[in-house]
N, C-alpha and C positions, 0 to 999 in steps of 0.2 A: 152734812157738818157744811156750815157758810166758809164760802171762802172769804179771806180777808182781800179789801181794796185797798191799794196804795193811795197816797195821798198825790194831788195833783204835782206838785214841788217833786216828789219822790220819780212820779212816771215822766216828767218834763227833764229831769237830771238823766234818767236811765236811756231817755231816746238823745239827748246832747252823748251820752257814754256811747250810745249804739254810732252815732255819726262819728264820732272819733274814729272808730274803727276803717274809716274809710280814706283817714287822714295819709298823705303821703310823704310827709317831711320825717326822718327818721331820726329827728334831736327829740322831737315832741309831737304827742299825738292828742287833738284837743277838737271838741264837737261843741255847737251852740246851734240852741232853738230860740225862734223868737215868737211868741204866743201873744197874740191880740187879747191884752186885760180884759176887754169889755165881753168879748165874747168864747174867753177860753180856748181859742183853735190855733193853730199852728198856722203861723204864714211865712216860716221861713226856718231852712236847715242850711247848716254851714260847716265846712270841717278846713283843719289848715291843709292848703299845698300850695302849689304852682298853679298860675291861671289856666284856664283852663286851656288846652291844646298844647300846653308847654311841656320840655322834660322834668319829672317829677325829683325829688332826691332819692327815693326811692327806686328808681330807676338804674338798671346796670350802669358802672363805673361813673356816675353822676356826682351822687352823695350830695351833703350837705352845703351851704356856702354860709360858713360862721363869721361871724364879725361880732367882737365884745361879747362874744358867749351865746349868741342867738343867731338862728337862720335866716339870711336874708335873701332867702331867694320863696319863702315860705309867704302867704299872704294866710295873715290869721284866722280863723274858725267864725268869729264875731264879723269882722269885713267881709268874708264870703256869704254870712248870712244875709247881711246889710246889703249887701250888691245884688242879691236876687229878690229884694222884697218886691212884691208889686203893689203900688202905688204907698200913700201917706196913711199912715195909722197916730189917732188921737195921743193912746196909751198901749206901749208893749211891755213884755216881761219877759228879759233875757236869764236863757237857763243854758249856765257855759261849765265846761269840765273843770276849767282852771281858772282862776281869780283874772278879770281882763288886766293885760297893760294900761300902763298911760293912754296909748292912743286909742286902743280898742275902747276904752271907758269914754273918751272924751265923744268917737263915732256912734256907741251907743246912746248916749245923752240926747246927741244932736238928729236922732230920729226916734226921740219921743221914748226912748224907755225909762219906766219910772220904776222898776226893778229889776237886780240882777243877786240871780240865785247861781252860786257853783259848788264843787266838791273837793276840788281841792286847791291848795292856798300858794301863790305868785305874791311874793312880799316886793311893793313898789311905792316907795315913802312918798313920790311925788304924785303917784296915782292916788293915794292917801289923803294929801293937802285938797285935789277937785273933789273927792267924796265929801269933805267937810264944807268945799266953798258949794258946789252943785246940791248937794243933798239927796243924792239919788244913792242909795244905798248898794251895799253889797252885801248878801246873807250868804253866810259858809254853811254846808250841809255835809255830814258824814253818810258818805256809802260805803258801807261795811260789804264787802263781795261773799265773805261767809254768809251773812246775814239775808242777803239777795240769794243766793244758790239756792239758801235751807226755804226763802219764801217762794220762787218759784219751784221747786220741788213740789212744796205744799202744794202746787195749783194743780197740778197733773195728777188728773187720776187714773 
């Protein structure tokens, strides 16, 4: 029996979900995978957390530093992925576990991201105004955990 092959979108969103498991913020766990649109190769991966070498929200007795409902100690997954890029790419595609906030959206546009795919919705009306202005669309996809479990189990003999 032939094995089912998942789409590139599902593949890269699953990678972003795996990256999110490394997140160190207690409030939210997100991951981001940046892919060269021309070669379909991963060029960077990030997850949300504090800068390298600094104490994490998840460390004992640290916790999140919440201001206006957000942990300001955390650098978002998209920014972490951008910071780890080696070189400049003509066209990138971002695969993110959550819809980017306005600042991450602007940063993704600035580094030549041409498409953004995500699996969880984060409402940001100001960001949505920029989506209209810049024209870099955000596509939402549903990753059903039950469906994924069935898929992975079907692939194992």
